[in-house]
N, C-alpha and C positions, 0 to 999 in steps of 0.2 A: 394478562398484558402481552401485546405484541413486541418481538423484538425488534429493534433499525435497523435498517438494512443501510449498508453503505457501501456504494461501488469508489474504489480505488483506479484512475484513471490517468489517461493522461494526452493518448493519441500517438505520441512518439515510442517508439520502444528505446530500452536501456537505461529508464532515465530512474530506474529505482522502485517500481511499483509495488513491486511482489516483494522486496527488501521491504517496503513501509507495512505493504498489508500483513506480513507476519510479524514488523514489529511491532505494528499499534494494536493488532489483533492480541498478541502475550502481554503487551500491557495493560489492555483491557480484563483479560482474565486475570492475571496477577494483583487486581486492583478489586477483584470478588465478582466481575461481570463474564457472566458464561455467552460465548462469545465460541462462533463458528466462522473460520476464514475457506470462501469458497474458492478453487482454483479456474476459472471458466477460457483458460486459454486453451481450447482443446486442440490433442494434437502434439500442443508443445510446455507439456506440464513441466513448472520447477516450484512453484511453493513447496510441495513434497520434500524439496532436497532442502531448501532454506531452512525447514522445519526439519530437517532429519528423521521425516516419516517415511519416507521412503520405499523400505523395507515393511510397512506393514498393509500396506496397499491389495485388498479386494476385492472392492467393489470402487466403480469413479462415479461423478456426478452425472454422466450422460446414462449408466443405469438407473441412479435412482430418480431421473425428469422420466426414465419412460419405463419406470416400475417395474426393474430387473430386480428390485431388489426394494427393504425397507428404508426411510429414512434413517433408521437408527443403525442400519450395518453398514451405510457408507461413509459414517462420523467417526472420523481415526482420533481419540482421549489419546492427547498429549500427555505422558508419564512424567513429565516434569511439571507440568504445569498446569493444577486444576482449573475446572471451569475453560480450558481453551479443546477445541476438536478443528480436524482438519474435513471438507470436504474434494477429493482429489480431483484433477481432470482425468479425459482420457488421452491413452498418447496413440490408441488405436482405430479415434473417430476424428472427425471434423466439423470445424464449426457448422455445418450446412445441416447436421444429424438431428439437431433440436431447433425450434423456434422459441422468439421473444415470447407466447403463450404458455407454451410448456414450463418453461424457465419460471416463469412467474406462479405457475400453480405450485409448482416446485418450493418455494420460496415460500409462502403462502402457508405450505404446509408443515412447513418446521420453523416457521417464523417464530409460533408461540410459545419454542420449545429455550428460545435463548434472548438474552438480552442485547446482542447484535449479532449483525451479521454482515460479514466483509465477505467485498467480492472483488477477485483478483481481477480486471478486464485484461483481454488481451491489447495488443497495439494497434493500430487502424481505428477505423472508423465502418465496418463495412457488419459483416454479421453478427463476429464474434463481440462487437461493441453493442450492439440492439440485443443482444442477449443476456451480456451483463447489464446492462442499463434497464432491464425491464421492469425489476422489481424494486430499484434500488430507490430509496425515499429522499436519499442527499448522497452526495459526490465529493470525495478529496481527489481532488487537481494533483499530479502530482511534477515537477518542471522544474527543470534544469538553467541558471543562469546563460540561454546563448539559444541564440538568434530562431534558431531553428524550432530546439523544443518549444520556444513559446511562439510563434509563429502555430506550431502544432495543438498547443494547449489552449489559444484564441479560438481553434475551431473546436475543437471538444467543449470548450467552457458554451459555446453556442449552439449545439447540439443539446446537450444537458438544458439549457434556459429555455431551448423550443419544448422540449419534453416536461416542465416544469419541475426538473428536480435543480435543487438548491448547491452549487456547487462553492466550493472552500479549498484555499491554495495552498501547497505545501511546496515553498522552494527547498531544493534537494542539492547535494554536492557542490555547496559553496567553498570556495577557496580565499577566504580574508585577506590573503598578501595580494592575491592578485586583485579583489575588488581595490585595494586600496591604491595601486597601483593603475588601475581604470582601462586592466587586462580583462576584467570580468564583469558583468552588469551586477551594479547591485540587487538587493530583493525591492529596494523601493522604486526604479527603474521598472522591475517585473511584475508587481501591485499595479504602478501607471498603467504599464499597458496595457494587462489583464483586468484590470476595473474590478477584481471580486475580495470577498474575506478572506483575510493571512489568518492560516489557522497554526504556521511554523514552521519554523528554518533549521534545515538541518548540512552541518558542514561534514565536506570529505573527512570521510575515518577512515584508515586500514583496517579498522578492527570488521567492516562488512565485509571486507574477504575474510575475515577469518570467522565471522560468524557463516559464511554462505558455504563455506569449505567442510564447518565441524559440523553443520546443524543445530548449533546455538544460537539462538534469538538475541539478538543486539542489547536489548532491556537486562539481557541478564549479567552481561559483562558489564560489571561497575566502571571499566576505565572508558568506557565508549560514550565519546561527547553525542556523537551521534544518536545512542541510545537511551540517552536522558534527553535526549530532544523530543524523541519520538514516545517516551514515557508522558513529557509535557503536551503533546498533541493528541494525543489518548484522553489525559486528562482533560482537556478542551473539549474532544467529542463526549465527552460523559459527564459535562455542566459545569466543570471549574470553572467559571467561564473569571475566575480573579489570575490566574495563572500570567506571567509575563512571557512575552517571546522574547528570549534572549539571540540577540544578535551577536553570530561566532564574530571570535576576534582573533588576532595573531599570536596570541598571548599562550595558546596550546604549546605543546611538546612536536607534535606530528609537523606544525607550519614552519616550527622553528627549523625543524632537522629536512622539511622539502625547503625550504628556504636555503638552506647550508650548501644541500646537493645541486639548488640550482644557479647560485649563486649570487642569490638574492637576499642575504642575511642583512639584517640592518644594525 
């Protein structure tokens, strides 16, 4: 059986692709799926930091693509989560160091070793994007409920469809109070504009910063609503079609505190 290759992309930077990749990958691994997460942001790697594995890197994805090491040597096994592996990016190379055909050859070589391979795509639509999507079966497009993010996501969705890659949508960093006041677009608005299948909704969560700073995946933090949302997203990717999409509400403690700080508490 060959593993399923999913690229996590957005077009716009800073929307949470790396957090989504790490969180979904960890959730899949915790559910028993052997999962590799691949950082394709050559020159600006961050996935290793988010996963708390930055001190264990010896080889990187460029080394593997260029056959300077074996595929087994580049994959770093997470010590806390069985079945979870990281293939890190290179910090000393640039995105033009390798091409889509080389990346595809590498992914095909390791595809049989995993149930899922998640590729963290760099921002933009140039060489880095082309490399990241080259071997993908499907795509998860991460979008924030703001106009600039939606416009970039729309462009990315068009490029994916042209490559016959099926995109699904994750709306990230939703602030329910702002949606209720009309200061933030609702997820229905985002879906109407982008016209793709909705995979999940993730609300703004202060635990994301804690996760990034400590290297502990969100899905391992029991008090993280974003972590629970990414668990459900991973479940849907794994075929659990009966999982409901939960809409973030204003009754969470975080948003009550946020509202009080902003003078918006009701």
